[in-house]
C-alpha positions, -999 to +999 in steps of 0.1 A: +073-207+129+065-212+092+039-184+090+027-153+108-009-143+117-027-112+105-043-100+138-057-066+127-057-043+097-069-007+089-072+013+057-079+049+046-086+050+009-105+070-017-135+048-008-135+061+028-119+060+063-120+023+073-118-012+059-156-016+057-156+014+033-128-002+012-147-035+010-179-019-001-161+001-027-142-029-041-175-048-044-193-019-060-165-016-085-167+020-095-134+039-099-126+068-076-101+083-101-112+117-112-101+150-126-086+173-100-094+210-094-064+234-094-041+226-065-064+199-051-035+175-047-012+187-019+021+206-023+012+224-055+019+194-077+011+194-114-012+164-111-045+167-129-060+132-124-059+111-092-080+092-066-082+112-034-093+104+001-127+121+008-124+156+022-121+157+060-110+185+084-081+181+107-104+180+137-127+154+122-097+132+114-084+136+150-119+127+163-118+095+143-084+086+158-097+094+193-127+072+189-104+043+182-080+054+209-101+068+238-071+072+261-052+096+239-036+124+259-041+162+253-005+166+244-006+138+220-037+153+203-017+185+199+013+166+183-010+148+159-026+180+148+008+195+142+020+165+121+019+163+083-015+154+069+000+122+054+012+111+089-022+118+105-039+096+078-014+068+085-022+071+122-059+066+116-052+034+096-029+022+124-055+030+151-081+008+132-056-021+129-048-020+167-085-014+177-095-044+156-072-066+177-085-050+208-056-056+233-033-027+226-022-021+262-010-056+267+014-057+237+033-023+239+066-037+252+067-064+225+053-043+197+077-036+168+070-009+142+079-008+106+069+022+084+067+016+047+086+039+023+113+064+020+113+101+011+082+102+033+083+140+038+098+153+006+068+176+002+078+192+035+114+196+023+101+213-009+080+237+012+109+245+035+132+252+006+106+276-009+105+294+024+143+297+025+144+311-010+118+337+000+141+346+030+117+330+056+126+305+082+112+269+081+090+256+108+107+254+142+099+217+142+115+211+107+149+200+121+132+170+136+103+163+113+123+164+080+136+128+087+116+097+077+123+085+112+098+111+125+070+089+113+083+060+133+088+083+163+054+098+164+035+065+157+055+048+184+046+076+209+009+075+201+007+037+204+035+033+230+055+010+208+087+000+226+101-027+205+121-027+172+115+003+150+126+011+114+115+025+080+116+003+049+122+019+015+118-002-016+101+022-040+066+009-050+074-024-033+079-007+001+046-019+015+053-056+009+090-051+019+078-037+052+055-067+058+084-090+050+106-072+075+079-077+101+075-113+092+113-118+097+112-100+131+085-124+143+102-155+130+136-145+145+120-139+179+130-102+179+093-092+182+062-108+194+039-084+175+047-060+147+027-031+134+033-022+097+021+013+087+021+030+053+011+066+046+001+085+015+029+097-008+039+131+004+059+143-026+068+178-038+059+193-071+094+187-085+091+150-075+059+145-094+074+163-124+104+140-123+082+109-123+061+123-151+092+132-172+104+096-173+070+086-188+056+067-158+024+086-154-008+084-175-013+108-203-048+124-198-047+137-234-053+102-247-083+089-227-110+103-204-100+107-167-123+080-153-108+053-177-072+065-176-060+038-153-062+005-173-042-024-156-032-050-182-049-032-211-030-024-243-043+012-242-026+019-209-003+049-209+010+051-173-001+050-137-026+074-119-018+083-083-040+073-055-040+088-020-042+060+007-029+046+040-028+011+054-017-007+085-014-044+094-008-059+129+012-092+127+015-118+154+016-154+163-002-177+137-021-196+164-041-164+172-059-163+138-068-183+107-057-155+085-020-159+078+010-149+056+025-183+048+051-174+022+073-144+013+102-134-009+121-101-015+147-099-043+166-072-062+171-073-100+206-059-098+195-028-118+191+009-109+167+015-138+129+017-137+125-011-162+110-044-149+128-077-149+109-107-161+134-131-146+133-114-112+095-113-111+092-150-119+119-158-093+104-138-064+069-152-070+082-187-072+102-183-040+071-170-022+051-200-033+079-224-023+082-209+012+044-213+015+047-249+003+022-243-025+022-251-062+007-225-086-024-245-093-034-243-056-039-205-058-073-190-059-061-156-070-031-136-082-035-100-068-012-082-093+009-051-090-003-039-125+002-002-125-013+005-159+022+011-174+027-006-208+060-023-201+054-030-165+020-047-171+032-067-201+062-080-182+041-089-151+014-106-173+042-126-190+056-136-156+022-148-144+017-168-176+050-185-174+049-193-137+012-196-128-005-203-161-037-189-177-063-207-154-059-188-121-080-157-115-062-124-117-072-089-106-055-056-097-071-027-077-053+003-092-081+009-117-103+015-087-081+034-062-050+044-082-014+038-074-004+044-038+034+042-045+052+035-012+020+022+005+004+004-025+015-031-016+004-027+020-031-014+011-034-040-016-026-067+009-056-054+029-076-056-004-065-093-005-076-098+031-110-082+024-116-106-005-106-136+015-127-127+046-158-116+026-157-142-002-155-122-034-131-111-062-131-074-070-134-064-107-107-052-131-118-019-147-111-006-182-097-039-194-109-041-230-078-054-249-056-075-226-018-075-231-020-113-223-049-138-223-050-144-185-081-153-165-089-117-155-119-108-133-143-088-155-159-054-149-182-068-121-172-085-088-176-122-085-189-139-053-168-169-045-147-185-018-111-172-017-085-190+004-050-188-011-037-156-028-003-145-042+003-108-038+032-091-056+047-056-058+075-043-081+094-010-077+117+012-097+153+002-092+148-035-093+127-041-061+106-073-063+084-086-035+058-113-031+038-128-003+012-156+000-019-148+021-040-178+032-072-185+052-061-216+072-084-241+088 
């Protein structure tokens, strides 16, 4: 097997609660990044600018999951309501991906599960520590739910997954890394189907402060909030968080013409947050080689482009050296923000949306490019898209790339 099929996909993003909402938002091309009200972001974080999922009550979210999964049990509904909000949002994305495929009951025994990210519940850990310091006990469920593996456990229970299960942490490359693990499971014969799920970053206030202290986040004192995220622009000052979840169901390539034909995952051999030009070029080249493509055959490069000065400049340089200046380039973070652990997974669904609907979403706030590439402008372009290179790069030297193709 040289490729795997994308059988279903689901997304919850600042544009709305399904892939159709995401597609419409990408086409419309207006940013969802905005100034936050006090404590609007969960866990009492210091964030003042972000792209949030639309407001929804717990019961409304559960109703959406139940519509996609009509056989959900009363006990399971109770467990879902008790789960962290980030996990519930991830469950909704997963339900859409499986419902899109439509044969959930037939694949449970052969359904593997990979959850993208690590430190999935550090917000819960911060809350539990605050309770301890105030001489109160944590939740009775904390001893189980504090582990990342709880996400795998609950998702597997809701969807009756009885195959391989694991979490995959690779910083901001976690989403693509999780997909690559799923690809390898299918190719090795360890799984017949694999569900990849990513949830919103559930970090505590100290975590957000730490990220901000190393200079990774945008400085709202410099630019207005709605133009603060500027992928590939010289005025970029750092990333803006985005709240999102995504899920992709992988299976045999013969079942669909939408396939992942190439992939590569590489370390830079560094614990630092700085990007590596050599490693980025290498991982993109290896993904193209495994897809048996040459750079000029690509219709689009869907970039990581977080709106960080060094990160964007390095990635633009890597694209220039490997791909050249004639292939279209776009990056969705100016529209929906940076999803951290889930970014690459949701952005793969962004790629799928462009391929299946025949358009290229715009780049926002790109006025003075760090490199003269063929960026999509401020308005979406309607055109056929068949071969796309998607990359993600994470702190600590994580580099990941895949090739997504619409095959005949």
